[in-house]
C-alpha positions as CSV (number, residue, x, y, z in Angstrom):
1,M,-59.0,-49.4,-13.8
2,N,-59.6,-47.8,-16.9
3,T,-61.6,-44.9,-15.2
4,L,-58.8,-43.9,-13.0
5,I,-56.2,-43.7,-15.8
6,K,-58.7,-41.5,-17.7
7,L,-59.4,-39.3,-14.1
8,A,-55.3,-39.0,-14.2
9,L,-54.7,-38.5,-17.6
10,S,-57.8,-35.8,-17.2
11,L,-55.9,-34.2,-14.3
12,V,-52.5,-34.0,-16.1
13,A,-54.3,-32.3,-19.4
14,F,-56.3,-29.9,-17.1
15,V,-52.9,-29.0,-15.3
16,V,-51.1,-28.3,-18.5
17,L,-54.3,-26.4,-19.9
18,L,-54.0,-24.4,-16.9
19,I,-50.2,-23.5,-17.1
20,L,-51.1,-22.9,-21.0
21,V,-53.7,-20.5,-20.2
22,A,-51.8,-18.6,-17.4
23,V,-48.9,-18.7,-20.1
24,I,-51.3,-16.8,-22.5
25,V,-53.6,-15.0,-20.2
26,I,-51.5,-13.4,-17.3
27,P,-49.3,-11.4,-19.5
28,L,-52.1,-10.4,-21.7
29,F,-54.2,-9.3,-18.5
30,I,-51.8,-8.3,-15.5
31,D,-49.5,-5.4,-16.3
32,P,-47.3,-5.0,-13.1
33,N,-46.1,-1.5,-13.8
34,D,-49.9,-0.8,-12.7
35,Y,-48.4,-2.0,-8.9
36,K,-46.1,0.7,-8.8
37,P,-47.7,3.4,-6.3
38,Q,-49.0,-0.2,-4.3
39,I,-45.0,-1.4,-4.7
40,A,-43.5,2.2,-3.4
41,A,-46.5,2.6,-0.4
42,L,-45.7,-1.4,0.6
43,V,-41.9,-0.4,0.9
44,K,-42.5,3.1,2.6
45,Q,-44.9,1.0,5.5
46,H,-42.5,-1.6,6.3
47,T,-38.9,1.0,5.9
48,A,-40.4,4.9,6.5
49,R,-38.3,5.1,2.6
50,E,-39.4,6.9,-0.3
51,V,-39.1,4.6,-3.5
52,E,-38.9,5.3,-6.9
53,I,-39.7,2.9,-9.7
54,E,-38.6,4.4,-13.1
55,G,-39.3,2.4,-16.4
56,D,-41.0,-0.7,-17.3
57,L,-41.7,-3.6,-14.8
58,N,-41.6,-6.7,-17.4
59,L,-42.9,-9.8,-16.3
60,S,-42.5,-13.3,-17.6
61,V,-44.2,-17.0,-16.3
62,F,-43.6,-19.7,-18.7
63,P,-40.8,-21.1,-19.1
64,W,-39.6,-18.9,-17.0
65,I,-41.2,-17.0,-13.8
66,G,-39.3,-13.9,-13.5
67,I,-39.0,-10.2,-13.6
68,E,-37.0,-7.3,-15.2
69,T,-36.7,-3.7,-13.9
70,G,-35.6,-0.3,-14.6
71,R,-34.0,2.4,-12.4
72,I,-35.0,1.6,-8.9
73,S,-34.3,4.2,-6.2
74,L,-34.5,3.7,-2.6
75,G,-34.5,7.0,-0.1
76,N,-31.6,7.4,2.5
77,A,-32.2,7.5,6.0
78,P,-33.4,11.2,7.8
79,G,-30.3,13.1,8.8
80,F,-28.2,11.5,5.8
81,G,-28.7,14.1,3.1
82,E,-31.1,13.8,-0.3
83,R,-28.7,11.0,-1.8
84,P,-30.9,8.0,-2.3
85,F,-29.2,5.1,-0.2
86,A,-29.4,2.4,-3.6
87,D,-29.6,3.2,-7.0
88,I,-30.1,0.6,-9.2
89,E,-30.4,0.8,-13.1
90,H,-31.6,-3.0,-13.8
91,T,-32.4,-5.9,-12.3
92,Q,-33.5,-9.1,-13.6
93,I,-33.7,-12.6,-12.0
94,K,-35.9,-15.9,-13.5
95,V,-36.8,-19.2,-11.5
96,K,-37.5,-22.1,-14.2
97,L,-41.3,-23.1,-13.4
98,L,-41.3,-27.0,-14.2
99,P,-39.0,-27.8,-11.8
100,L,-40.5,-26.3,-9.2
101,L,-43.1,-29.3,-9.1
102,S,-40.4,-31.7,-8.0
103,K,-39.1,-29.1,-6.0
104,K,-35.8,-28.0,-7.7
105,I,-34.9,-24.5,-8.1
106,E,-33.5,-23.3,-10.9
107,V,-32.5,-19.6,-11.4
108,S,-31.1,-17.9,-14.7
109,R,-28.7,-15.6,-13.9
110,I,-29.2,-13.0,-11.8
111,V,-28.2,-9.2,-13.2
112,V,-27.4,-6.3,-11.4
113,Q,-26.6,-3.6,-13.2
114,G,-25.4,0.2,-12.1
115,L,-25.8,-0.2,-8.8
116,I,-25.2,2.9,-6.5
117,L,-24.7,2.3,-2.7
118,N,-24.1,5.1,-0.2
119,L,-23.1,3.9,3.3
120,A,-22.4,6.4,5.3
121,R,-22.3,7.0,9.5
122,N,-22.8,10.3,11.2
123,K,-20.6,11.7,14.1
124,N,-22.5,9.8,16.8
125,G,-21.9,6.4,15.3
126,V,-25.4,6.1,13.7
127,S,-25.3,4.1,9.9
128,N,-27.7,5.2,7.6
129,W,-28.7,0.9,7.6
130,D,-29.4,0.9,11.1
131,D,-32.9,1.2,10.5
132,L,-33.4,-1.2,8.2
133,T,-31.9,-3.7,10.5
134,S,-33.6,-2.8,13.5
135,K,-37.4,-3.3,12.0
136,S,-37.5,-7.1,12.8
137,K,-36.6,-6.7,16.7
138,N,-38.8,-5.9,19.3
139,K,-37.8,-2.6,21.8
140,S,-35.9,-4.9,23.9
141,G,-33.4,-5.0,20.3
142,Q,-34.1,-9.1,20.5
143,E,-36.2,-10.9,18.0
144,S,-39.5,-11.9,19.3
145,P,-40.4,-15.7,19.9
146,K,-42.2,-15.9,17.0
147,Q,-39.6,-14.6,14.8
148,Q,-37.1,-16.5,16.2
149,K,-39.0,-20.1,15.4
150,S,-39.5,-18.6,11.8
151,S,-36.3,-17.7,11.6
152,K,-34.9,-21.0,12.2
153,S,-37.6,-23.0,10.0
154,E,-36.4,-20.6,7.4
155,E,-32.5,-21.5,8.5
156,K,-33.4,-25.4,8.1
157,D,-35.6,-25.2,4.7
158,S,-32.7,-22.7,3.0
159,T,-30.4,-24.8,1.8
160,P,-32.2,-27.3,-1.0
161,A,-30.4,-29.8,-2.1
162,N,-31.3,-29.5,-5.9
163,L,-30.6,-25.5,-6.3
164,V,-28.7,-24.4,-9.4
165,I,-28.2,-20.6,-10.1
166,G,-27.5,-19.8,-13.8
167,G,-24.6,-17.2,-12.5
168,I,-24.6,-13.8,-11.3
169,A,-23.6,-10.6,-13.0
170,V,-23.2,-7.2,-11.0
171,Q,-22.0,-4.8,-13.4
172,D,-20.6,-1.0,-13.1
173,A,-21.2,-1.0,-9.2
174,N,-20.0,2.0,-7.1
175,I,-19.8,2.1,-3.2
176,V,-19.6,5.2,-0.8
177,W,-18.5,4.4,2.3
178,N,-18.5,8.1,4.4
179,D,-17.6,7.6,8.1
180,Q,-18.0,11.3,10.1
181,S,-17.2,9.4,13.2
182,T,-13.3,9.1,12.1
183,T,-13.5,11.2,8.9
184,Q,-12.9,8.0,6.9
185,H,-14.2,8.7,3.2
186,V,-13.8,5.5,0.8
187,E,-15.4,5.3,-3.0
188,I,-15.3,2.0,-4.9
189,S,-16.1,2.3,-8.3
190,N,-16.0,0.1,-11.5
191,L,-17.1,-2.9,-9.4
192,D,-17.7,-6.4,-11.7
193,F,-18.8,-9.6,-10.2
194,I,-19.4,-12.6,-12.6
195,L,-20.2,-16.1,-11.2
196,D,-21.0,-18.8,-13.3
197,Q,-23.6,-21.4,-13.1
198,L,-23.9,-22.6,-9.6
199,K,-24.0,-26.0,-8.9
200,F,-23.4,-28.0,-5.4
201,D,-20.1,-29.5,-5.4
202,Q,-18.8,-28.8,-8.6
203,P,-16.5,-25.8,-9.1
204,V,-17.4,-22.7,-10.1
205,D,-15.6,-19.8,-11.5
206,F,-16.0,-15.9,-10.4
207,D,-14.2,-12.9,-10.7
208,L,-14.6,-9.5,-8.8
209,G,-12.6,-6.4,-9.7
210,F,-13.1,-2.7,-8.5
211,I,-11.0,0.5,-7.6
212,L,-10.8,1.8,-4.2
213,K,-10.4,5.4,-3.8
214,N,-9.1,6.7,-0.2
215,K,-9.1,9.9,0.6
216,E,-6.9,10.1,4.0
217,P,-4.4,8.6,3.6
218,D,-4.5,9.3,-0.3
219,L,-4.8,6.2,-2.2
220,T,-5.9,4.3,-5.1
221,E,-6.2,0.2,-5.2
222,K,-6.9,-1.8,-8.2
223,L,-7.9,-5.1,-7.2
224,N,-8.9,-8.3,-8.8
225,L,-9.9,-11.5,-7.3
226,S,-10.4,-14.7,-9.4
227,G,-10.6,-18.9,-9.5
228,N,-12.9,-21.1,-8.8
229,V,-14.5,-22.7,-5.6
230,S,-16.7,-25.3,-5.2
231,M,-19.4,-26.2,-2.1
232,N,-21.6,-28.5,-0.9
233,A,-25.4,-28.0,-0.4
234,S,-25.3,-27.3,3.7
235,F,-22.9,-24.7,2.7
236,D,-20.3,-25.8,5.5
237,L,-17.2,-27.6,3.1
238,F,-15.9,-25.0,0.6
239,K,-13.0,-26.0,-1.8
240,L,-10.8,-23.5,-3.3
241,G,-9.5,-24.1,-6.4
242,S,-6.4,-21.3,-7.8
243,I,-7.8,-18.4,-6.0
244,K,-5.6,-15.4,-6.7
245,L,-5.9,-12.1,-5.5
246,I,-3.9,-8.9,-7.3
247,S,-3.7,-5.8,-5.9
248,K,-2.1,-2.5,-7.3
249,T,-1.9,0.7,-4.7
250,E,-0.7,3.7,-5.4
251,G,-0.3,6.8,-3.6
252,K,2.3,9.2,-1.9
253,S,1.6,7.3,1.5
254,V,2.5,3.9,-0.5
255,P,6.1,2.8,-0.5
256,G,7.2,3.6,-3.6
257,G,4.2,5.0,-5.1
258,L,3.5,1.7,-6.6
259,L,3.2,-1.5,-4.4
260,E,1.8,-4.6,-6.8
261,I,0.7,-7.4,-4.3
262,V,0.0,-11.3,-6.1
263,L,-1.4,-14.2,-3.5
264,M,-2.5,-17.4,-4.8
265,V,-4.6,-20.0,-2.6
266,S,-6.0,-23.1,-3.3
267,G,-7.2,-26.0,-0.5
268,D,-10.6,-26.6,1.5
269,V,-12.6,-25.4,4.2
270,N,-14.9,-27.3,6.3
271,L,-16.6,-25.7,8.4
272,K,-18.7,-28.6,10.4
273,N,-15.1,-30.4,11.2
274,Q,-13.9,-26.8,12.0
275,T,-10.9,-27.3,9.7
276,T,-9.2,-25.7,6.6
277,R,-6.1,-27.2,4.6
278,I,-4.0,-24.5,2.5
279,E,-2.4,-26.7,-0.3
280,E,-0.7,-24.4,-1.7
281,L,0.3,-20.5,-0.6
282,R,2.0,-17.9,-2.6
283,F,2.8,-14.3,-2.2
284,N,5.0,-12.1,-4.3
285,A,5.5,-8.4,-3.4
286,K,8.0,-6.4,-5.1
287,N,10.5,-9.8,-5.9
288,F,9.5,-10.6,-2.2
289,N,8.3,-14.4,-2.9
290,V,7.0,-16.5,0.2
291,T,5.3,-20.2,-0.4
292,G,3.7,-22.7,1.9
293,E,1.7,-25.0,3.2
294,L,-0.9,-24.6,6.0
295,K,-3.4,-26.8,8.0
296,G,-6.0,-25.5,10.9
297,E,-8.4,-26.9,13.3
298,N,-10.9,-25.8,15.6
299,I,-10.5,-22.4,13.0
300,L,-14.6,-21.1,14.1
301,D,-14.1,-21.5,18.3
302,A,-9.9,-21.1,18.6
303,P,-8.1,-21.4,15.5
304,S,-5.0,-23.5,15.4
305,I,-2.8,-22.9,12.5
306,T,0.3,-25.2,11.5
307,G,2.5,-25.2,8.4
308,H,5.4,-25.1,6.3
309,M,6.8,-21.6,5.3
310,V,9.5,-20.7,2.7
311,I,10.8,-17.3,2.0
312,A,12.9,-17.5,-1.2
313,Q,16.2,-15.7,-1.4
314,F,16.1,-11.9,-1.9
315,S,18.2,-8.9,-1.8
316,P,16.9,-6.8,1.4
317,R,19.0,-3.8,-0.2
318,K,17.0,-3.7,-3.3
319,L,13.9,-4.6,-1.6
320,L,14.5,-1.8,1.0
321,K,15.4,0.6,-2.0
322,S,12.2,-0.1,-4.0
323,L,9.7,0.5,-0.9
324,D,11.6,3.9,-0.6
325,F,12.9,2.9,3.0
326,E,16.2,4.2,3.9
327,V,19.2,1.8,3.2
328,P,21.2,1.1,6.2
329,I,24.7,2.8,5.6
330,T,27.4,-0.1,6.3
331,Q,30.8,-0.3,6.8
332,D,30.6,-2.6,4.1
333,K,28.5,-2.1,1.2
334,N,28.5,-5.7,0.1
335,T,26.4,-6.7,3.0
336,L,22.2,-7.0,2.7
337,Q,22.6,-8.8,-0.5
338,K,21.1,-12.4,-0.1
339,L,18.4,-13.4,2.4
340,Q,16.7,-16.5,2.5
341,S,14.3,-18.7,5.1
342,D,12.3,-21.4,6.0
343,F,10.3,-22.4,9.2
344,Q,7.5,-24.6,10.6
345,L,4.9,-22.5,11.6
346,K,2.1,-22.7,14.5
347,A,-0.1,-20.1,15.6
348,T,-2.9,-19.6,17.8
349,N,-4.8,-16.4,19.3
350,E,-2.4,-16.4,21.7
351,I,0.8,-18.4,20.9
352,L,3.3,-17.8,17.5
353,E,5.8,-20.2,16.9
354,L,8.7,-21.0,14.5
355,N,10.3,-24.3,14.6
356,N,13.3,-25.5,12.5
357,L,14.2,-22.0,11.4
358,S,16.8,-21.7,9.3
359,I,17.7,-18.3,7.8
360,L,20.6,-17.6,5.4
361,L,22.1,-13.8,5.6
362,D,24.8,-12.5,3.1
363,D,27.4,-15.6,4.2
364,T,26.1,-16.0,8.0
365,T,23.9,-19.0,8.5
366,V,20.8,-18.9,11.6
367,N,19.1,-21.8,13.0
368,G,17.1,-22.1,15.8
369,Q,13.2,-21.5,17.3
370,T,11.4,-18.8,18.4
371,R,8.2,-18.2,20.4
372,I,5.6,-15.3,21.3
373,V,3.3,-15.7,23.5
374,D,0.4,-12.9,24.5
375,F,0.2,-10.6,21.4
376,S,-1.5,-8.2,23.9
377,N,1.9,-8.1,26.7
378,P,4.3,-10.3,24.4
379,G,6.5,-12.7,25.9
380,I,9.4,-13.8,23.6
381,A,11.5,-16.9,24.2
382,F,14.3,-17.9,21.5
383,N,17.0,-19.9,21.1
384,F,19.6,-19.4,17.6
385,E,22.8,-21.3,16.8
386,I,25.1,-19.0,14.5
387,D,28.0,-20.2,12.4
388,A,29.9,-17.0,11.8
389,I,29.2,-13.3,11.3
390,N,31.2,-10.5,11.2
391,A,28.9,-7.5,12.6
392,D,31.1,-5.0,11.9
393,R,30.2,-5.5,8.3
394,Y,26.9,-4.1,9.6
395,L,27.9,-1.5,11.8
396,P,28.2,2.2,10.5
397,P,31.2,3.4,8.7
398,K,33.9,4.5,11.4
399,K,33.9,8.0,11.9
400,E,37.1,9.8,10.3
401,T,40.0,10.4,12.3
402,D,40.7,13.8,14.0
403,P,43.3,15.9,11.2
404,P,46.5,16.4,13.0
405,P,47.0,19.3,14.8
406,S,48.8,22.5,13.0
407,S,51.1,24.8,14.5
408,N,48.2,27.4,15.1
409,T,46.0,24.8,16.9
410,Q,45.6,25.4,20.6
411,K,46.4,22.6,22.7
412,T,43.3,21.2,24.7
413,S,42.8,19.7,27.7
414,P,40.7,16.3,28.1
415,S,38.1,17.7,30.1
416,S,37.7,20.4,27.2
417,I,37.4,17.9,24.6
418,P,33.3,17.6,23.7
419,A,32.4,14.0,25.3
420,D,29.4,12.3,23.4
421,K,26.2,13.0,24.4
422,P,24.9,10.3,26.9
423,V,22.1,7.8,26.1
424,D,19.5,7.3,27.7
425,L,18.1,4.0,28.7
426,P,14.7,3.0,27.3
427,L,13.1,2.3,30.7
428,E,9.9,2.1,29.1
429,T,11.1,-0.9,27.2
430,L,12.5,-2.2,30.2
431,R,10.1,-2.3,32.2
432,T,7.3,-4.3,29.6
433,L,9.8,-6.6,28.3
434,N,9.2,-9.9,28.9
435,L,11.9,-11.9,27.1
436,Q,14.3,-15.3,27.7
437,G,16.5,-16.3,24.9
438,K,20.3,-17.9,24.0
439,V,22.4,-17.3,21.2
440,K,25.2,-19.3,20.3
441,I,27.8,-17.8,17.7
442,S,30.7,-20.1,16.7
443,Q,32.6,-17.1,15.1
444,L,32.1,-13.6,15.7
445,T,33.6,-10.4,14.6
446,L,32.8,-7.0,16.4
447,K,34.1,-3.9,17.0
448,G,37.5,-5.5,15.4
449,L,37.5,-8.1,17.7
450,K,37.7,-12.0,17.2
451,A,35.9,-14.3,19.2
452,Q,34.9,-18.2,19.1
453,G,32.7,-19.8,21.1
454,V,30.7,-17.0,21.8
455,E,27.2,-17.6,24.2
456,F,24.8,-15.0,25.4
457,D,21.7,-15.9,27.9
458,I,19.5,-13.5,28.7
459,K,16.1,-13.1,31.0
460,G,13.8,-10.2,31.7
461,K,10.3,-9.7,33.0
462,N,8.8,-6.9,35.2
463,G,11.3,-4.3,35.0
464,L,14.4,-7.0,36.1
465,I,16.9,-8.0,33.4
466,A,20.0,-10.6,34.0
467,S,22.2,-11.4,31.1
468,K,25.0,-14.2,30.9
469,Q,28.0,-13.6,28.4
470,S,30.8,-15.7,27.8
471,V,33.4,-16.6,25.2
472,T,35.8,-20.0,25.0
473,N,38.3,-18.5,23.0
474,L,39.3,-15.1,23.3
475,Y,43.0,-14.2,21.7
476,H,44.5,-17.5,23.6
477,G,42.2,-16.8,26.4
478,N,38.5,-16.7,27.9
479,Y,36.1,-14.2,29.2
480,Q,33.0,-14.7,31.5
481,G,31.0,-12.1,32.5
482,S,27.2,-10.9,33.6
483,L,25.0,-7.9,33.5
484,Q,21.8,-7.3,35.4
485,I,19.4,-4.0,35.6
486,D,17.0,-3.2,37.9
487,A,14.7,-0.7,35.8
488,R,11.7,-0.9,38.4
489,T,12.3,2.3,39.9
490,D,12.5,5.3,38.6
491,L,16.4,5.6,39.3
492,P,17.6,2.0,37.9
493,K,20.3,0.1,39.2
494,L,23.2,-2.1,37.3
495,A,25.5,-4.3,38.5
496,L,28.5,-5.6,36.1
497,T,30.8,-8.6,36.3
498,E,33.3,-9.8,34.2
499,S,36.4,-11.3,34.0
500,L,39.4,-12.3,31.2
501,S,41.2,-15.2,31.9
502,N,45.2,-15.8,30.1
503,V,44.6,-13.3,27.5
504,S,46.9,-12.1,25.0
505,V,46.7,-8.4,25.2
506,E,48.8,-7.0,22.1
507,P,47.1,-8.7,19.5
508,L,43.9,-8.2,20.9
509,L,44.4,-4.0,21.6
510,R,45.7,-4.5,17.8
511,D,42.3,-5.9,16.4
512,A,40.4,-3.3,18.5
513,T,42.1,-0.1,18.0
514,G,45.0,-0.4,16.0
515,K,47.3,0.4,18.6
516,T,49.4,-1.4,21.3
517,P,50.3,0.3,23.8
518,I,50.8,-2.8,26.2
519,S,51.4,-6.5,25.5
520,G,51.3,-9.2,27.6
521,T,48.8,-11.9,29.2
522,L,46.3,-10.7,31.2
523,E,44.2,-11.9,34.0
524,F,41.4,-9.4,34.8
525,S,38.5,-9.0,37.0
526,A,35.7,-6.1,37.6
527,Q,32.7,-5.9,39.9
528,L,30.5,-2.7,39.4
529,S,27.4,-1.3,40.3
530,G,25.7,2.1,39.4
531,R,22.4,3.4,38.8
532,G,21.1,6.4,36.6
533,R,18.6,7.0,34.1
534,H,21.6,7.6,31.2
535,T,24.9,7.0,30.7
536,D,26.9,9.6,31.8
537,A,24.7,9.1,35.3
538,I,25.7,5.3,35.8
539,K,29.6,6.3,35.1
540,S,29.7,9.0,37.7
541,S,27.8,6.9,39.9
542,L,29.8,3.3,39.5
543,N,31.5,1.9,42.7
544,G,33.4,-1.5,42.7
545,T,36.8,-2.9,42.2
546,I,39.0,-3.4,39.0
547,N,41.9,-5.7,39.4
548,A,44.9,-6.4,36.7
549,L,47.4,-8.7,36.4
550,F,50.0,-8.6,33.1
551,T,52.8,-10.9,32.9
552,D,55.8,-11.2,30.4
553,G,54.6,-8.1,28.4
554,A,56.2,-4.1,27.9
555,I,54.7,-0.9,28.1
556,Q,54.9,1.1,24.9
557,G,56.0,4.5,24.4
558,I,58.1,5.0,27.8
559,N,61.4,3.6,28.6
560,L,61.8,4.0,32.6
561,I,65.9,3.2,32.1
562,K,66.3,6.2,29.7
563,M,64.2,8.1,32.5
564,I,66.2,7.3,35.1
565,R,69.5,8.2,33.0
566,T,67.5,11.3,32.2
567,A,67.3,11.7,36.2
568,K,71.0,11.4,36.5
569,T,71.8,14.1,34.1
570,L,69.2,16.5,35.5
571,L,70.7,16.3,39.3
572,K,73.6,16.4,37.9
573,K,72.3,20.3,36.4
574,Q,72.7,18.7,32.9
575,P,69.8,19.5,31.3
576,T,68.4,17.1,28.8
577,Q,65.1,16.1,26.4
578,I,62.9,13.0,27.6
579,E,62.2,11.4,24.0
580,S,60.6,8.3,24.5
581,N,57.4,7.9,22.0
582,T,59.1,4.8,20.8
583,D,60.4,3.1,23.9
584,K,59.5,0.5,25.8
585,T,59.5,-0.8,29.1
586,E,59.5,-4.5,29.5
587,F,58.9,-6.0,32.8
588,S,57.6,-9.6,34.2
589,E,54.2,-8.5,36.3
590,L,52.4,-5.8,36.3
591,K,49.8,-5.6,38.7
592,L,46.8,-2.7,39.1
593,S,44.6,-2.8,42.1
594,S,41.6,-0.4,42.2
595,N,38.6,0.7,44.1
596,V,35.6,2.4,41.8
597,N,34.2,5.8,43.8
598,K,31.7,7.5,42.0
599,G,33.2,7.1,38.6
600,V,36.7,7.6,39.7
601,V,39.1,4.8,39.6
602,N,41.4,4.8,42.6
603,T,44.3,2.8,41.8
604,H,46.2,2.0,45.2
605,E,48.1,-0.3,44.5
606,L,50.5,-0.5,40.8
607,I,53.4,-2.8,40.6
608,L,55.9,-3.6,38.2
609,K,58.6,-6.0,38.2
610,S,61.4,-6.7,35.8
611,P,64.9,-8.4,36.6
612,L,66.4,-4.7,36.4
613,L,63.3,-2.5,37.9
614,R,60.6,-2.4,40.6
615,V,57.8,0.2,40.2
616,T,55.3,1.3,42.2
617,G,52.8,3.6,42.0
618,S,49.0,4.9,42.6
619,G,47.0,7.4,40.8
620,T,43.6,8.0,39.3
621,A,41.7,7.6,36.3
622,N,38.0,9.9,35.8
623,L,35.8,7.4,33.7
624,I,33.7,10.6,33.0
625,S,36.3,13.7,31.7
626,E,38.9,10.2,30.8
627,E,41.6,12.2,32.7
628,I,44.2,10.0,34.6
629,D,47.0,11.0,37.4
630,Y,49.4,8.7,38.2
631,R,52.9,9.3,39.9
632,I,54.8,5.9,40.3
633,A,58.4,5.1,41.8
634,T,60.9,3.4,39.9
635,K,64.2,1.9,41.5
636,L,67.0,-0.2,40.0
637,V,67.3,-3.7,41.5
638,G,69.6,-5.1,39.4
639,S,72.3,-4.1,36.0
640,L,72.3,-5.8,33.2
641,D,74.5,-5.3,29.7
642,G,73.1,-3.1,27.3
643,Q,70.8,-0.7,29.7
644,G,73.5,1.5,31.1
645,G,74.4,-0.4,33.6
646,A,77.7,1.0,34.7
647,E,76.6,4.5,34.2
648,I,73.4,4.3,36.4
649,K,74.8,1.7,39.1
650,D,75.2,4.7,41.3
651,L,71.1,5.2,41.0
652,K,70.8,1.7,42.4
653,G,68.0,1.7,45.2
654,I,67.0,5.8,44.7
655,P,63.6,6.0,43.5
656,I,63.0,8.0,40.5
657,G,59.6,9.7,40.4
658,V,57.6,10.2,36.8
659,N,54.1,11.8,36.7
660,I,51.7,10.1,34.0
661,K,48.9,12.9,32.8
662,G,46.9,13.1,30.2
663,S,43.9,11.3,29.1
664,I,43.3,7.7,29.2
665,S,44.1,7.3,25.2
666,K,46.9,9.8,25.1
667,P,49.2,9.6,28.2
668,S,51.8,11.8,28.8
669,F,55.1,11.3,31.0
670,S,57.2,13.4,32.9
671,L,59.8,13.4,35.7
672,D,58.9,13.7,38.9
673,L,62.7,15.0,40.2
674,A,61.2,15.7,43.6
675,T,61.2,11.9,44.5
676,S,64.7,11.3,43.0
677,L,66.8,13.3,45.7
678,T,68.5,11.4,48.1
679,P,68.6,12.4,51.9
680,K,71.5,14.3,51.6
681,Q,70.5,16.2,48.7
682,K,67.1,17.5,50.2
683,E,69.0,18.2,53.5
684,K,71.3,20.3,51.2
685,I,68.3,22.3,49.7
686,E,66.8,22.5,53.3
687,K,69.6,24.4,54.6
688,K,69.6,26.8,51.2
689,K,66.1,27.7,51.1
690,Q,66.4,28.6,55.0
691,K,69.4,30.7,54.5
692,L,67.4,32.6,51.9
693,L,64.5,33.3,54.3
694,D,66.7,34.7,56.9
695,K,68.4,36.8,54.8
696,L,64.7,38.0,53.9
697,D,64.1,38.5,57.4
698,K,67.0,40.7,57.9
699,K,65.9,43.0,54.9
700,L,62.2,43.2,55.4
701,G,61.8,42.4,58.8
702,P,61.4,39.7,61.1
703,G,58.2,37.7,59.7
704,T,58.8,37.9,56.4
705,S,59.4,34.1,55.9
706,D,56.5,33.1,58.4
707,L,54.7,35.0,55.5
708,L,56.0,33.5,52.2
709,K,55.6,30.0,54.3
710,Q,51.5,30.5,54.4
711,F,51.8,31.6,50.3
712,F,54.1,28.3,49.5
C-alpha cells in the first residue's frame, strides 16, 4: 500500500514538475512570432486570401493559456477591391489551465479592439464572404457525411455544463455594408459591446452601442441596447431582465427631423418548449406610450401570441404635428385632443385579433372587436358599438357661401353653374375588398342631422359589396336602407333602396340645410339602380322609382291663394306683381310619384290637397344639372274666411296654372295664364286670332295665314 501511495505521489509530483517546466521553458524557447509565415500560409491554403499579422504575438501558458495579438488583416475576395475584408487592431483571449484537467472551461475576458469589417455584395448578388462559407461543402453544396457526423458530434459536445467566460469586450468596431445590387450603403461606427462574466443560470449584464449611417435615405441612428440576460447550459432557456433599447434617428426623411424610441422588455424564452412570456413591455415615442403583457406558444414552428395591450392617453393632434404630418383641418379645432385604448391581442402567422377593444376618442367611447385573416389578402371583420359621436366636428370646415350677386352680376342658369368634379369609384379596392362588419351608434350627428339607434352592416368579397343601414329614431320617424355594388365588371352596377317613415321634415331640413322649404310628416321610398365608373355616370344612368307623401304641412315661398287672386286681376287686364317669397301654402296631403329614367326624375303624379285647394301637376328634375321644370294646375274647391273667399269665389273650379322652374335648391314660380282661361275666353281669343289672319290674307295675299301658322 505504501508503495502505491508513493507511486501516486511521484506521479503527481512529476505532473507538477512538467507544468512548471512548461511555464518556464515554453516562453523561453518558443516564440510564436517565428510562425507568422506558416500561419499566413495556412490561412491562404484554406481561404485563398492573404493575411497580414503585424506587431508581436504574445503567448502565455500558466496559469492562463492564451494569446494576444497586434494588428491582423484578412484580404478581400477577388473582385471586391483592395480594402481588406476584416482588420483587427488588437485581440486577447485566455483559458485557465488547471480547470481544464477537470473538464471545466474558464475563459478570461475576450477583447477585440479596432475591428473594421467591410461587407459587400456585387450587382450579381454575390457577397464577399460566400467563398469563406462554401469551403466546407462539396460540389453539390451539401456537407459530406463525414462532416455531418463531425458537426453533430461537435454540436453535442459544444455545450459544457461548466463554462465560465470572464466577459467580452468589443471596442471601437466599424462595419460597412455596401450592396451594389440594391445600391444600399450602410456604415456602423463606434460599436462597443461589453458583456460581464458569463455563467450559466445567472444574470449577466451587457451593453451594446453603435452609430448607424444610411446613405439612401440619408439618416443617422444612434442605438443603445442594455440590460441583463441569463441562460442555461443547453442554450434553450433565456431570462430577460430589464432589456432597454434606446434609438435616436435623425435625418431629413425622419418625421420631425428627430425620432427617439425607447423599448423596454422583461420576461423569458424557452426554446425547448417553444414558449415565451413577456412580463413587461413598454414602448415610448413622441409621448406615445404602449404597455403590455404577452405570451407566446410554438414560437419556432407556428408562433401564436396572446396578451393585453394598453395605449396611454395622448393627443393625436400634437403627435401628428411633432412628426411633421399634416394635421387634419376640422370644423372643431378642439377635436383629436384625446385618444387612448386597451385590448386583448391574439396573433399568428395568418390571424390578428383585437378583442375586448376599448377606445376613447375625445368624448366618444368605442367598444368591440376586430379580426384580420390572411395578411397577403386581408379579410377584415369587425363589430363596434359607439355611444355618441358628432361626426361633423371631424369633417372639413364648410365652404363659405357665395356672396350675394351685385347689380352688375349677370344672372346665370343652373346649367351654367360649375358642378363638383365627379368622383371615381375605387374599383381596385372594391374588387380586392374582403370585409364583414357591423357598427352600432347610440347617438350620431352627421351633416347636421341627428339620429339615434344607428346600425350599419356591410359585407364585401370578390367585388360584391352589400350594406344595410337603419335608424330607429330619426326626427320622430325611422329609416331603412340598403346598397349593393357589383364591381366585378368594367362597368360597375349599383342598386339602392331607401325608405323613411313618419319623419318630421321641417326640423330635419333645418338641421341639414338651415332652410325649411317644406314642413309636414314624410313617408318616402326609393328604388334606384345605375352603373358607371364615377358619380356623374351613375347619376346619368339611374333608373327606378321615387315616391313621397307629405301630410299636414306647408310649402314655403309660394302662396297659391295669392297667385289665384293675381291671376284674376291679370285676366281682367289689371297688371300686378307676384311677391310670394315669404308666403306659404298649407296642405293636408302632398303626394309625388315619379319614375327615374337615365338620371331624370319624371314626376307623373303630383297631387296637393287642402280644404280650399286641389293641385295636380307633373314635371321633371335632372339629377345631373339639377334643373327642374314642373307645371301644376290649382283649383278652388271651397271658400274660407281670411283667404279672400268672397273675392275669388267666381274662380271656383277654374284651373290656375303655375310654372316651377330653376334649380332644385332655388326654384322660381310664375303664372301660366293659358291654363287659366275659361272656355268662353278661349273661344273669344280664337275668333280674334282668326279675324286677324283673314285680314293678313286680304292685304298680303292668300296663304299668308297658313305660312304664319307654320312658324307659330
